[in-house]
C-alpha positions as CSV (number, residue, x, y, z in Angstrom):
1,M,0.0,0.0,0.0
2,T,2.8,2.4,0.8
3,D,4.4,1.6,-2.5
4,F,1.2,2.8,-4.2
5,F,1.5,6.2,-2.6
6,R,5.3,6.4,-2.9
7,T,5.4,5.7,-6.6
8,R,2.7,8.3,-7.3
9,W,4.2,10.9,-5.1
10,R,7.6,10.5,-6.7
11,G,6.2,10.7,-10.2
12,E,7.2,7.1,-11.0
13,A,3.8,5.8,-12.0
14,P,2.9,5.9,-15.7
15,L,1.0,9.2,-16.3
16,D,-1.8,7.5,-18.4
17,L,-2.4,5.0,-15.6
18,L,-2.4,7.7,-12.9
19,F,-4.7,10.1,-14.8
20,W,-7.2,7.7,-16.3
21,R,-7.4,4.8,-13.9
22,D,-6.3,6.2,-10.5
23,M,-7.8,9.7,-10.7
24,L,-10.7,9.7,-13.2
25,L,-12.0,6.2,-12.6
26,I,-11.2,5.2,-9.0
27,G,-11.1,8.7,-7.6
28,T,-14.4,9.6,-9.2
29,L,-16.0,6.4,-7.9
30,I,-14.8,7.1,-4.4
31,S,-16.1,10.7,-4.5
32,V,-19.5,9.6,-5.9
33,A,-19.8,6.8,-3.3
34,S,-19.0,9.3,-0.5
35,S,-21.5,11.8,-1.8
36,A,-24.2,9.1,-2.1
37,L,-23.5,8.0,1.5
38,A,-23.7,11.6,2.6
39,L,-27.1,12.0,1.0
40,I,-28.3,8.9,2.7
41,L,-27.1,10.2,6.0
42,L,-28.8,13.5,5.3
43,G,-32.0,11.7,4.6
44,L,-31.7,9.8,7.9
45,K,-31.6,13.2,9.6
46,L,-28.1,12.6,11.1
47,P,-26.1,15.6,12.3
48,L,-24.9,18.0,9.5
49,W,-21.3,17.8,10.7
50,L,-21.3,14.0,10.1
51,V,-22.9,14.4,6.6
52,L,-20.3,17.0,5.6
53,A,-17.5,15.0,7.1
54,V,-18.5,12.0,5.0
55,H,-19.0,14.1,1.9
56,F,-15.6,15.7,2.1
57,L,-13.7,12.6,3.3
58,P,-12.1,11.9,-0.1
59,V,-10.8,15.4,-0.6
60,P,-7.3,14.8,0.8
61,Y,-7.0,11.7,-1.4
62,N,-8.2,13.7,-4.4
63,I,-5.7,16.5,-3.7
64,F,-3.0,13.8,-3.4
65,L,-4.0,12.4,-6.8
66,T,-4.0,15.9,-8.4
67,I,-0.6,16.7,-7.1
68,A,0.7,13.3,-8.2
69,V,-0.6,14.0,-11.7
70,W,1.1,17.4,-11.8
71,R,4.4,16.0,-10.5
72,T,4.4,13.2,-13.0
73,A,3.3,15.4,-15.9
74,E,6.1,17.9,-15.1
75,K,8.6,15.1,-15.5
76,S,7.0,13.9,-18.8
77,G,6.5,17.2,-20.4
78,G,4.7,17.8,-23.6
79,F,1.2,19.0,-24.7
80,K,-0.5,15.8,-23.5
81,A,1.0,16.2,-20.0
82,Q,-0.2,19.8,-19.9
83,L,-3.7,18.7,-20.8
84,M,-3.7,16.2,-18.1
85,M,-2.5,18.8,-15.6
86,L,-5.4,21.0,-16.6
87,G,-7.8,18.1,-16.5
88,S,-6.7,17.1,-13.1
89,A,-7.3,20.6,-11.7
90,L,-10.7,20.8,-13.3
91,W,-11.5,17.3,-11.9
92,L,-10.4,18.3,-8.4
93,I,-12.7,21.4,-8.5
94,A,-15.6,19.2,-9.8
95,T,-15.1,16.6,-7.0
96,V,-15.0,19.1,-4.3
97,V,-18.0,21.1,-5.5
98,A,-20.2,18.2,-6.4
């Protein structure tokens, strides 16, 4: 598990894998699941602080993924890497707002 985080933090994971699978697929699924659970908790009339905590729980992981994409893209260089940096920033905004 630590190897997963270490390779991404160091920019050693393949950029395509990091962007498409780790961030867009898995990160989005985690965010959607967290939001769905928060809505369920809200429907059950649980305390608002708990609902918000569950909703925003994946934000540190999403920030980590975004930074990892940026670090890896900076090493790779090129137009595709720049597009992935932009896409990751937009994705982070979308996951925090939604």
